[in-house]
Structure formats: C-alpha cells, structure tokens
TIKOLNU-980566 format. One record per residue (C-alpha): residue number from 1; z, y, x. Coordinates in pm, 1 decimal, decimal comma, padded with zeros to 6 digits, m for minus. Layout:
<nodes>
- resi_pz_py_px
- NUM_Z_Y_X
...
</nodes>
This chain:
<nodes>
- resi_pz_py_px
- 1_m01052,4_04018,7_m01774,3
- 2_m01081,6_03854,7_m01434,8
- 3_m00793,0_03667,9_m01286,2
- 4_m00768,2_03527,7_m00968,5
- 5_m00581,5_03185,2_m00943,0
- 6_m00349,6_03135,3_m00713,5
- 7_m00315,6_02765,5_m00636,9
- 8_m00252,3_02454,3_m00351,7
- 9_00000,3_02588,9_m00114,3
- 10_00213,8_02445,6_00184,0
- 11_00422,8_02232,6_m00124,0
- 12_00508,5_01845,0_m00240,9
- 13_00338,8_01893,5_m00537,1
- 14_m00038,7_02048,7_m00405,4
- 15_m00208,3_01808,6_m00505,4
- 16_m00038,9_01870,3_m00874,4
- 17_m00110,6_02226,5_m00823,6
- 18_m00489,5_02199,1_m00796,3
- 19_m00503,7_01980,4_m01073,0
- 20_m00357,3_02269,3_m01289,2
- 21_m00606,3_02547,0_m01156,4
- 22_m00909,2_02274,7_m01216,7
- 23_m00765,7_02206,1_m01572,0
- 24_m00803,3_02648,8_m01649,9
- 25_m01180,8_02626,4_m01632,6
- 26_m01143,7_02439,4_m01954,3
- 27_m00877,9_02672,1_m02090,5
- 28_m00938,2_02963,9_m01992,6
- 29_m01317,8_02959,8_m02115,6
- 30_m01387,9_03370,2_m02234,0
- 31_m01158,8_03495,9_m01907,0
- 32_m01418,1_03519,2_m01601,1
- 33_m01236,7_03338,2_m01286,4
- 34_m01139,0_03420,8_m00920,8
- 35_m01058,1_03090,5_m00761,4
- 36_m00776,1_03159,9_m00434,6
- 37_m00650,8_02837,7_m00239,1
- 38_m00401,6_02835,8_00004,1
- 39_m00373,8_02529,9_00225,1
- 40_m00074,6_02349,9_00342,6
- 41_m00139,3_02501,7_00652,4
- 42_m00101,8_02856,9_00453,3
- 43_m00424,9_02982,2_00513,5
- 44_m00649,4_03154,8_00206,1
- 45_m00960,3_03091,1_00052,6
- 46_m01245,9_03233,2_m00229,0
- 47_m01388,7_02878,1_m00396,2
- 48_m01680,4_02848,5_m00524,0
- 49_m01623,7_02833,1_m00902,4
- 50_m01947,7_02597,4_m00929,6
- 51_m01780,1_02388,9_m00691,1
- 52_m01404,3_02367,4_m00750,5
- 53_m01355,9_01951,2_m00799,0
- 54_m01041,2_01717,4_m00602,8
- 55_m01269,2_01595,0_m00362,2
- 56_m01303,4_01920,9_m00235,4
- 57_m00988,9_01929,4_m00195,2
- 58_m00926,3_01590,5_00016,5
- 59_m01190,0_01561,9_00190,5
- 60_m01091,9_01919,2_00366,5
- 61_m01450,3_02048,0_00216,1
- 62_m01283,7_02353,1_00093,8
- 63_m01280,7_02492,9_00461,1
- 64_m01656,9_02564,6_00499,9
- 65_m01535,2_02830,1_00211,9
- 66_m01479,8_03223,6_00328,7
- 67_m01124,3_03269,2_00442,9
- 68_m00937,8_03553,7_00300,6
- 69_m00667,4_03766,0_00462,1
- 70_m00432,4_03944,4_00241,0
- 71_m00430,6_04298,8_00295,4
- 72_m00219,0_04606,3_00117,6
- 73_m00356,5_04598,4_m00234,3
- 74_m00552,0_04271,3_m00250,1
- 75_m00722,3_03988,7_m00078,8
- 76_m01011,0_04060,6_00172,8
- 77_m01359,7_03871,4_00340,7
- 78_m01344,3_04020,9_00730,9
- 79_m01642,7_04056,2_00875,9
- 80_m01767,3_04238,3_01251,0
- 81_m01771,8_04578,4_01088,6
- 82_m01563,9_04540,0_00785,9
- 83_m01362,3_04389,0_00538,6
- 84_m01457,9_04376,4_00189,9
- 85_m01232,9_04337,8_m00051,4
- 86_m01190,7_04041,2_m00353,9
- 87_m01260,5_04214,4_m00720,2
- 88_m00948,0_04096,1_m01025,1
- 89_m00742,2_04280,3_m01224,5
- 90_m00500,7_04052,3_m01158,7
- 91_m00347,1_03753,8_m00996,3
- 92_m00208,4_03428,3_m01119,6
- 93_00021,9_03229,0_m00942,1
- 94_m00059,6_02850,4_m01038,0
- 95_00146,7_02725,8_m00709,0
- 96_00394,7_02406,9_m00795,9
- 97_00704,4_02392,6_m00653,5
- 98_00744,2_02563,0_m00332,8
- 99_00574,1_02913,7_m00171,8
- 100_00469,6_02963,2_m00566,9
- 101_00836,8_02865,4_m00736,8
- 102_01056,3_02987,2_m00503,9
- 103_00972,5_03374,1_m00478,4
- 104_00751,8_03366,9_m00219,2
- 105_00435,7_03463,7_m00334,4
- 106_00592,9_03686,9_m00544,2
- 107_00736,2_03878,5_m00232,7
- 108_00412,1_03876,5_m00079,6
- 109_00203,2_04023,3_m00365,8
- 110_00472,0_04277,9_m00460,3
- 111_00465,2_04365,8_m00093,6
- 112_00089,4_04463,8_m00077,9
- 113_00086,5_04526,1_m00438,2
- 114_m00090,6_04351,6_m00650,5
- 115_m00064,5_04275,5_m01060,7
- 116_00033,8_03956,4_m01078,6
- 117_00178,1_03686,3_m01375,2
- 118_00480,3_03472,9_m01219,4
- 119_00824,0_03551,0_m01241,0
- 120_00939,4_03781,8_m00993,8
- 121_01170,0_03787,5_m00706,8
- 122_01514,9_03701,6_m00780,4
- 123_01437,8_03512,4_m01039,4
- 124_01272,3_03251,3_m00914,0
- 125_01463,4_03233,3_m00582,3
- 126_01816,9_03177,4_m00885,6
- 127_01564,8_02901,0_m01052,5
- 128_01450,1_02755,3_m00755,3
- 129_01745,4_02630,8_m00624,2
- 130_01933,1_02391,9_m00886,1
- 131_02238,2_02442,9_m00752,6
- 132_02277,1_02830,2_m00737,7
- 133_02160,4_02772,6_m01079,2
- 134_02429,9_02564,4_m01185,9
- 135_02694,2_02856,8_m00997,9
- 136_02484,4_03129,7_m01196,6
- 137_02529,7_02976,9_m01493,1
- 138_02914,1_02914,5_m01453,0
- 139_02944,3_03228,4_m01318,9
- 140_02822,5_03387,5_m01677,2
- 141_03023,0_03114,0_m01879,2
- 142_02727,9_02873,6_m01942,6
- 143_02925,5_02522,8_m01955,8
- 144_02723,8_02315,6_m01721,8
- 145_02692,0_01940,1_m01663,2
- 146_02950,0_01773,7_m01370,7
- 147_02758,8_01766,7_m01041,2
- 148_02847,9_01665,1_m00681,3
- 149_02646,0_01853,0_m00402,4
- 150_02540,0_01616,2_m00102,5
- 151_02356,5_01686,4_00218,9
- 152_02193,6_01516,1_00434,0
- 153_02391,3_01561,8_00711,6
- 154_02707,1_01413,2_00486,7
- 155_02858,1_01136,7_00428,4
- 156_02748,8_00893,7_00190,8
- 157_03009,0_00910,0_m00103,6
- 158_02985,7_01033,5_m00410,4
- 159_03302,5_01092,0_m00619,2
- 160_03158,4_00994,0_m00982,2
- 161_03149,4_00595,7_m01117,4
- 162_02762,3_00444,9_m01218,4
- 163_02539,8_00549,9_m01364,9
- 164_02437,1_00901,4_m01205,5
- 165_02153,2_01049,7_m01160,1
- 166_02019,0_01186,0_m00770,2
- 167_01750,4_01484,8_m00791,5
- 168_01665,6_01719,0_m00513,1
- 169_01804,1_02054,8_m00497,9
- 170_01495,3_02180,3_m00491,6
- 171_01222,4_02033,1_m00645,6
- 172_01078,1_01956,8_m01011,3
- 173_01236,6_01809,1_m01276,6
- 174_01068,3_01434,4_m01194,6
- 175_01057,9_01424,1_m00821,1
- 176_01219,7_01229,6_m00613,0
- 177_01479,8_01138,7_m00882,2
- 178_01658,9_00842,0_m00934,9
- 179_01883,6_00677,6_m01187,6
- 180_02159,8_00504,4_m01036,4
- 181_02297,8_00240,5_m01268,1
- 182_02497,3_00013,4_m00978,9
- 183_02587,1_00095,5_m00646,1
- 184_02379,3_m00090,6_m00474,7
- 185_02106,4_00150,8_m00517,9
- 186_02240,1_00418,4_m00403,7
- 187_02150,0_00427,0_m00031,7
- 188_01759,2_00364,2_m00165,4
- 189_01800,7_00671,7_m00472,9
- 190_01965,2_00866,1_m00134,8
- 191_01686,5_00745,6_00054,8
- 192_01393,8_00862,5_m00199,8
- 193_01584,9_01262,0_m00299,5
- 194_01645,6_01401,4_00106,3
- 195_01193,2_01227,2_00178,0
- 196_01155,0_01578,3_00009,0
- 197_01509,5_01737,6_00051,4
- 198_01823,8_01776,3_00279,4
- 199_02014,3_01876,3_m00019,4
- 200_02084,9_01665,2_m00358,4
- 201_02279,8_01651,0_m00701,6
- 202_02468,3_01429,7_m00834,4
- 203_02496,8_01458,0_m01208,5
- 204_02724,9_01238,5_m01457,0
- 205_02640,4_01309,6_m01775,8
- 206_02829,1_01209,0_m02053,9
- 207_02956,6_00930,7_m01891,2
- 208_02622,2_00778,9_m01981,1
- 209_02232,5_00795,3_m01816,1
- 210_01963,7_00784,6_m02006,2
- 211_01672,5_00564,0_m01909,5
- 212_01395,2_00883,6_m01864,1
- 213_01070,8_00622,5_m01777,1
- 214_00774,6_00627,9_m02035,7
- 215_00523,1_00411,8_m02086,2
- 216_00192,7_00456,2_m01886,2
- 217_m00050,4_00625,7_m02016,0
- 218_m00390,6_00515,6_m02208,0
- 219_m00603,8_00644,4_m01938,3
- 220_m00312,6_00474,8_m01633,2
- 221_m00413,3_00145,1_m01813,6
- 222_m00759,2_00201,0_m01829,9
- 223_m00826,1_00208,9_m01489,4
- 224_m00581,8_m00042,9_m01430,0
- 225_m00726,4_m00285,7_m01615,4
- 226_m01089,2_m00162,3_m01441,1
- 227_m00921,2_m00220,5_m01088,2
- 228_m00818,2_m00606,4_m01209,6
- 229_m01145,8_m00700,3_m01314,6
- 230_m01339,8_m00570,0_m01018,0
- 231_m01053,5_m00694,0_m00744,2
- 232_m01085,6_m01048,0_m00996,0
- 233_m01401,5_m01032,2_m00951,3
- 234_m01409,4_m01020,9_m00569,0
- 235_m01121,3_m01223,0_m00508,2
- 236_m01202,6_m01529,4_m00788,3
- 237_m01328,2_m01738,9_m00537,7
- 238_m01148,4_m01630,5_m00231,7
- 239_m00813,9_m01747,6_m00094,3
- 240_m00617,1_m01477,9_m00191,5
- 241_m00407,6_m01357,6_m00563,5
- 242_m00432,6_m01063,8_m00765,4
- 243_m00159,4_m00939,4_m00980,4
- 244_m00139,9_m00645,1_m01161,5
- 245_00182,6_m00462,1_m01279,4
- 246_00469,4_m00502,4_m01369,9
- 247_00512,3_m00752,0_m01070,4
- 248_00808,2_m00747,4_m00878,4
- 249_00747,8_m00728,3_m00498,8
- 250_01059,8_m00800,9_m00279,9
- 251_00943,7_m00580,3_00042,1
- 252_01333,4_m00603,4_00173,3
- 253_01693,2_m00767,0_00089,0
- 254_01742,0_m00421,6_m00103,4
- 255_01338,7_m00321,5_m00186,7
- 256_01152,8_m00387,0_m00497,7
- 257_00846,9_m00235,0_m00589,8
- 258_00564,4_m00319,6_m00886,9
- 259_00216,0_m00164,0_m00730,8
- 260_m00076,8_m00126,2_m01013,9
- 261_m00224,8_m00303,8_m00834,6
- 262_m00259,2_m00620,3_m00548,1
- 263_m00375,0_m00853,7_m00357,6
- 264_m00151,0_m01117,2_m00203,1
- 265_m00327,0_m01346,0_00085,2
- 266_m00051,7_m01552,3_00234,4
- 267_00033,0_m01763,3_m00040,6
- 268_00364,6_m01873,3_00044,7
- 269_00545,6_m01536,3_m00019,4
- 270_00446,9_m01646,4_m00355,7
- 271_00710,5_m01734,4_m00541,9
- 272_00771,2_m01771,6_m00930,2
- 273_00978,8_m01478,4_m00931,2
- 274_00840,7_m01223,2_m00678,3
- 275_00632,0_m01122,0_m00444,4
- 276_00890,8_m01195,7_m00174,0
- 277_00724,2_m00920,4_00164,2
- 278_00434,7_m00729,0_00165,0
- 279_00137,4_m00806,1_m00041,1
- 280_m00250,0_m00725,7_00181,3
- 281_m00383,1_m00424,6_m00014,4
- 282_m00144,9_m00239,7_m00279,2
- 283_m00332,4_m00039,8_m00528,3
- 284_m00061,7_00275,2_m00721,1
- 285_m00293,2_00440,7_m00927,5
- 286_m00155,1_00797,8_m00963,2
- 287_m00027,7_01049,7_m01234,6
- 288_00187,9_01399,5_m01213,7
- 289_00513,5_01243,7_m01221,3
- 290_00392,8_00960,6_m00983,3
- 291_00190,0_01153,2_m00716,8
- 292_00420,0_01301,1_m00509,9
- 293_00652,8_00963,4_m00451,5
- 294_00308,5_00760,9_m00370,6
- 295_00179,0_01015,3_m00163,0
- 296_00531,9_01015,5_00015,8
- 297_00744,9_00768,6_m00032,4
- 298_00576,1_00477,0_m00159,4
- 299_00341,1_00570,2_00143,9
- 300_00586,2_00598,2_00422,8
- 301_00738,8_00284,4_00255,3
- 302_00413,0_00030,7_00256,1
- 303_00327,1_00163,5_00589,9
- 304_00714,1_00001,8_00759,5
- 305_00699,0_m00309,2_00545,6
- 306_00273,2_m00399,0_00667,2
- 307_00136,6_m00367,9_00318,4
- 308_m00234,4_m00387,2_00502,0
- 309_m00480,0_m00165,3_00270,7
- 310_m00280,7_00116,5_00042,2
- 311_m00577,4_00251,2_m00227,5
- 312_m00483,2_00586,4_m00411,5
- 313_m00666,0_00619,2_m00734,3
- 314_m00677,4_01012,3_m00903,1
- 315_m00740,7_01004,9_m01301,2
- 316_m00949,4_01295,9_m01138,6
- 317_m01262,5_01053,0_m01029,5
- 318_m01156,9_00927,9_m00683,5
- 319_m00947,6_00688,2_m00442,6
- 320_m00828,3_00764,0_m00084,3
- 321_m00833,2_00417,1_00143,7
- 322_m00573,0_00377,4_00399,5
- 323_m00510,1_00112,3_00669,3
- 324_m00278,9_00000,0_00883,8
- 325_m00346,2_m00004,1_01229,9
- 326_m00077,7_m00057,1_01536,7
- 327_00151,8_00074,6_01206,4
- 328_00045,8_00353,4_01099,1
- 329_m00220,1_00454,2_00855,2
- 330_m00563,4_00600,4_00955,8
- 331_m00744,4_00769,2_00695,9
- 332_m01045,6_00521,9_00599,6
- 333_m01261,4_00764,0_00354,3
- 334_m01253,4_00927,4_00003,5
- 335_m01504,2_00805,6_m00258,6
- 336_m01608,3_00962,2_m00594,3
- 337_m01765,1_00850,8_m00889,5
- 338_m02129,5_00826,8_m00702,8
- 339_m01971,3_00666,5_m00461,5
- 340_m01924,9_00233,3_m00362,3
- 341_m01550,0_00227,3_m00223,1
- 342_m01562,5_m00050,7_00061,2
- 343_m01230,8_m00195,5_00276,8
- 344_m01211,2_m00161,6_00586,4
- 345_m00950,6_m00507,2_00569,6
- 346_m01170,4_m00671,3_00338,0
- 347_m01532,2_m00604,0_00491,8
- 348_m01789,2_m00714,8_00195,2
- 349_m01604,1_m00586,0_m00059,8
- 350_m01812,2_m00323,8_m00228,9
- 351_m01714,7_m00145,7_m00554,3
- 352_m01882,0_00120,5_m00721,9
- 353_m01625,1_00341,5_m00827,6
- 354_m01731,8_00490,0_m01132,0
- 355_m01662,1_00116,1_m01241,0
- 356_m01322,7_00195,6_m01194,5
- 357_m01309,0_00520,9_m01458,3
- 358_m01506,6_00332,4_m01710,6
- 359_m01405,2_00414,5_m02064,7
- 360_m01194,9_00657,9_m01996,1
- 361_m01426,9_00918,7_m02161,2
- 362_m01325,8_00736,6_m02496,3
- 363_m00927,0_00876,8_m02460,1
- 364_m00925,6_01178,5_m02680,2
- 365_m00883,2_01524,9_m02472,5
- 366_m01020,6_01329,6_m02095,5
</nodes>
C-alpha cells in the first residue's frame, strides 16, 4: 500500500505535526510512504523520504521541494506542458489542530474525490470546537462539566470561585491550558489562552482542580543537564551566573517563569529567593506539551521583558537561536547536531551541538 501522509499546515500545532510525520517512518516500516507537506501559508510540497528531518522545515529548505497542486482526483506536479499526478492509494491526515482537525482538509479531499483516513467533515467540526462538543453532548443527554464561555472582547469576570481551569475552545487539551488557583492568577491565564484563540472555556470540576503537571521526561533532563555543563564551563570564570530549572524568574509583579536553563550577568537582580528581572540568556527545551507555549507565549513574554537571547532546544536534534535587537527578536540560526552553535550576545561562545544531545540514545525507544 502506498500511503500519502499529509502534515504541517497553518496551526499552532504545526511543529508537532512535523514530528508525528517523521515518526511514521519508524512505525510504518512495511508501508510505502509519500510525504506531502502543507506549509504555514498553505502550499503543498512533495518531500523526499530520504531528506525528511526537522531541520528541513525549521530552516525553510523544504521550499526547494516540488510544489504540488490539489486538483480533482489527487495532487499534481505542474509542468510547462502537462501535469504529473502523485501516485498513492489513500491520504492519512496527520495535521494537528487547525486545518487538519476542524474539517477543512476533510472537505478539500472529499470535494476532490481523494480517498483519505481521517474523521469526516461533520465529526471534525463538532469535535474540534469544545463549545460545540458540549452543546451537542447536552442535547443528547450526556452530562457535561459545568463551564462558562468567554470571548476575547468580553469583560473578564468569571462566575466560579477559584480554583478553575482555563482552556482555549479550539485547541488540543494541553495547549494554552492553565490551572488558576487564585484570583490574582486569572489575568495571566486568560492572556495565555487568548494568545491561541478568541474564545476560552472556564471549567470547575466538583469544586476541585487536580494538578495535571508531570515530571519532565528523561530525555528532557539529559538535555538540560548537558546544556548546564556546556554553559557552566563557558561562564565559569566570567562575570555571569548560570542556573537550571527550577529557578523562579520574576519578570514583573504578576509574571513568574521557570526556564530550563538561564544565564544572568547582572548580579543586582540575583536574590536569595529568585531572579528579579530579565536574564541575559534563556533556554527552553521543547516537548509536545510545551512547544507551542515556548514558541509563542514565552517568545513574546521574553521579548517584551528584554531577555537578550532566547534558545529553543528540540529533542529532534537542533537548536533555534534568537537575539534581541531594538525590542524585537531576530533569528540568528538553526543549529543541528553536526553544527557548532554560536551566540550574538556572547561572541566567543561556541558549543558543539552534539554535546547537548549526548546520552539521549541511552533512553529506550529514543
């Protein structure tokens, strides 16, 4: 069977979809796979199976691949004289979130007569929007958790006493979700949720909210430890201090974060309890549960508060480096396992990226 995997698209879960697609090479070992990538601007690309990796997409190199056109009966590579159809038996919709789960892709495939594996249009529309799901469930006699719906333009008043759970209406269960244990945490939780959606849901569960956070994975901890070693060696005899999570960083009166690794060069903001102000360098290690927050909410948060350099480390084997210039983050580079990572802020800092990921192969299944 030749299975076309459709992935990517215009979604906050874009990167997670890419990781899922790459993983399918290991899962579907006995199946012929055709990779069709949907870019953030909703263009289709035929991806070479031998070249597919995370860096191909984060660096923009995928744009050198053949661009496809969706027509009646399938996907086509357009030539000067004729179009050539991409051959496959069916499409597996592996797009996470918007475009893939809301019914858009299902509609396009059905309209163009293409066989596909995915929830159908009606199921996608009802299940993607949590408000619609609750309304439908109630209409057929299913009990639902008590909730309140808030729009971005509504007054920020909730009818429940804390603790409550704040969730975007149209995103996955872990994205933009906050557990609000007291009233003074509400504003920040709503800011986070409204970064991802114009509508949110406030839920109360039997008067109790359970802490659903989990310990970091062993791969996360190996990377964090390796990064701490590399930064520690470089800054050992310099006028800067390195820290690892959990270290509270108080960016303002209402905002406290705990980056995975950080470097502070202003001694006056290092107190016994926490860091009171913006670190010079912040490192966040990505995971499926945190990647969207790290790339969107925290990206804007660190930019706003003046963190001078921001590194995003992917367990897939690369590091994205951003530096602050005139109040805006600029992209410095994407560094893979065969590269030497450099910094704009610390000009003589060089780290062999392979050292950051040393040891993760010791984890079963990695």
